[in-house]
Structure formats: structure tokens, C-alpha cells
C-alpha atoms as a printed R data frame, in Angstrom:
   type eleno elety resid chain resno       x       y       z
1  ATOM     1    CA   PHE     A     1 121.351 116.135  95.275
2  ATOM     2    CA   LYS     A     2 122.393 119.494  96.570
3  ATOM     3    CA   THR     A     3 125.959 119.183  95.346
4  ATOM     4    CA   VAL     A     4 128.071 117.166  92.979
5  ATOM     5    CA   LYS     A     5 130.049 115.977  95.998
6  ATOM     6    CA   ASN     A     6 126.875 114.527  97.560
7  ATOM     7    CA   SER     A     7 126.058 112.830  94.282
8  ATOM     8    CA   GLN     A     8 129.513 111.261  94.206
9  ATOM     9    CA   LYS     A     9 129.208 110.142  97.831
10 ATOM    10    CA   PHE     A    10 125.828 108.608  97.077
11 ATOM    11    CA   GLN     A    11 127.225 106.683  94.112
12 ATOM    12    CA   THR     A    12 130.161 105.424  96.168
13 ATOM    13    CA   TYR     A    13 127.938 104.180  99.007
14 ATOM    14    CA   PHE     A    14 125.367 102.709  96.616
15 ATOM    15    CA   PHE     A    15 127.932 100.728  94.645
16 ATOM    16    CA   LYS     A    16 129.593  99.561  97.878
17 ATOM    17    CA   ALA     A    17 126.158  98.335  98.987
18 ATOM    18    CA   LEU     A    18 125.684  96.427  95.741
19 ATOM    19    CA   SER     A    19 129.169  94.930  96.041
20 ATOM    20    CA   GLU     A    20 128.550  93.804  99.607
21 ATOM    21    CA   LYS     A    21 125.200  92.301  98.664
22 ATOM    22    CA   ALA     A    22 126.902  90.377  95.833
23 ATOM    23    CA   ILE     A    23 129.213  88.682  98.345
24 ATOM    24    CA   GLU     A    24 126.277  88.070 100.718
25 ATOM    25    CA   ASN     A    25 127.456  90.604 103.280
26 ATOM    26    CA   TYR     A    26 123.962  91.999 103.744
27 ATOM    27    CA   ARG     A    27 124.500  93.868 107.004
28 ATOM    28    CA   VAL     A    28 127.384  95.876 105.552
29 ATOM    29    CA   ALA     A    29 125.274  96.508 102.455
30 ATOM    30    CA   ILE     A    30 122.541  97.924 104.699
31 ATOM    31    CA   GLN     A    31 125.068 100.170 106.454
32 ATOM    32    CA   ASN     A    32 126.066 101.631 103.084
33 ATOM    33    CA   LEU     A    33 122.417 102.032 102.098
34 ATOM    34    CA   GLU     A    34 121.817 103.978 105.318
35 ATOM    35    CA   GLN     A    35 124.403 106.500 104.125
36 ATOM    36    CA   CYS     A    36 122.633 106.673 100.767
37 ATOM    37    CA   ALA     A    37 119.318 107.332 102.513
38 ATOM    38    CA   VAL     A    38 120.834 110.303 104.331
39 ATOM    39    CA   LEU     A    39 122.001 111.788 101.034
40 ATOM    40    CA   ALA     A    40 118.867 110.903  99.050
41 ATOM    41    CA   PRO     A    41 115.808 110.305 101.223
42 ATOM    42    CA   ASN     A    42 112.963 108.410  99.553
43 ATOM    43    CA   ASN     A    43 115.137 107.176  96.686
44 ATOM    44    CA   VAL     A    44 113.262 104.209  95.201
45 ATOM    45    CA   ALA     A    45 116.432 102.296  94.279
46 ATOM    46    CA   VAL     A    46 117.749 102.622  97.830
47 ATOM    47    CA   LEU     A    47 114.441 101.532  99.349
48 ATOM    48    CA   PHE     A    48 114.329  98.557  96.981
49 ATOM    49    CA   GLU     A    49 117.871  97.533  97.932
50 ATOM    50    CA   PHE     A    50 117.031  97.863 101.636
51 ATOM    51    CA   SER     A    51 114.097  95.536 101.063
52 ATOM    52    CA   LYS     A    52 116.175  92.957  99.193
53 ATOM    53    CA   ASN     A    53 118.936  92.919 101.810
54 ATOM    54    CA   TYR     A    54 116.485  92.537 104.678
55 ATOM    55    CA   TYR     A    55 114.775  89.742 102.730
56 ATOM    56    CA   TYR     A    56 118.113  87.910 102.386
57 ATOM    57    CA   LEU     A    57 118.575  88.297 106.159
58 ATOM    58    CA   ASN     A    58 115.142  86.647 106.651
59 ATOM    59    CA   GLN     A    59 113.756  89.861 108.140
60 ATOM    60    CA   GLN     A    60 110.494  89.833 106.225
61 ATOM    61    CA   LEU     A    61 108.763  92.624 108.163
62 ATOM    62    CA   GLU     A    62 111.524  95.087 107.298
63 ATOM    63    CA   ALA     A    63 111.652  93.809 103.713
64 ATOM    64    CA   VAL     A    64 107.919  94.385 103.280
65 ATOM    65    CA   SER     A    65 108.090  97.787 104.948
66 ATOM    66    CA   TYR     A    66 110.800  99.101 102.615
67 ATOM    67    CA   ALA     A    67 109.100  97.609  99.545
68 ATOM    68    CA   LYS     A    68 105.847  99.348 100.489
69 ATOM    69    CA   LYS     A    69 107.657 102.667 100.996
70 ATOM    70    CA   ALA     A    70 109.148 102.353  97.529
71 ATOM    71    CA   LEU     A    71 105.775 101.398  96.012
72 ATOM    72    CA   ALA     A    72 104.189 104.461  97.607
73 ATOM    73    CA   ILE     A    73 106.553 106.517  95.446
74 ATOM    74    CA   GLU     A    74 106.334 104.347  92.305
75 ATOM    75    CA   PRO     A    75 103.118 102.304  92.558
76 ATOM    76    CA   ASN     A    76 103.477 100.748  89.085
77 ATOM    77    CA   ASN     A    77 107.094  99.612  89.409
78 ATOM    78    CA   GLN     A    78 106.990  96.016  88.142
79 ATOM    79    CA   TRP     A    79 110.292  95.036  89.776
80 ATOM    80    CA   LEU     A    80 109.038  96.151  93.170
81 ATOM    81    CA   LEU     A    81 105.695  94.432  92.722
82 ATOM    82    CA   LYS     A    82 107.360  91.131  91.773
83 ATOM    83    CA   HIS     A    83 109.760  91.439  94.687
84 ATOM    84    CA   LEU     A    84 106.929  92.093  97.148
85 ATOM    85    CA   VAL     A    85 105.139  88.956  95.944
86 ATOM    86    CA   ASN     A    86 108.308  86.937  96.615
87 ATOM    87    CA   VAL     A    87 108.710  88.403 100.089
């Protein structure tokens, strides 16, 4: 992050995304993740959350795409590998 303010914004959007996902409001979660992606492009946690939310929306192509992007960054991430198998 370039600034502390950006880091704080990222955290706010990320935790809003997790909260929305918890109440099954996946589209709003994705909107918050989009803000995270602007602040931290190629963040593995954000890519993973995108994939999970798209999976819950039954949008498998998007779910696979985001999981593969995250695995390109962290190819040995066991959580991502297990998730991709489920998708």
C-alpha cells in the first residue's frame, strides 16, 4: 500500500466483503472486493474471496478464473487448491 490511508480503506472494504458474504449477500461482497482490487491489485486473499463469492453465485467460470489468478501468484496455496477442486 502506498499510504496508511489506503491500507485502512482496503481493510474496511475487505471486512465489509467478508461480512456481506457471511449473510449471503454475494453481489455486495463482490462490489467491496472490487474496491480492494483497486487498492491492492493481485492480492491473493482478494482473488480467493472473488472466487468464493462467484462460486456461491453459481458462476463457475468466474470462480475458476479468479482461483487460477491467485494460484499463479501462490501455486502451492493449499486452501486455493482445495477450493479449485470443489469448484
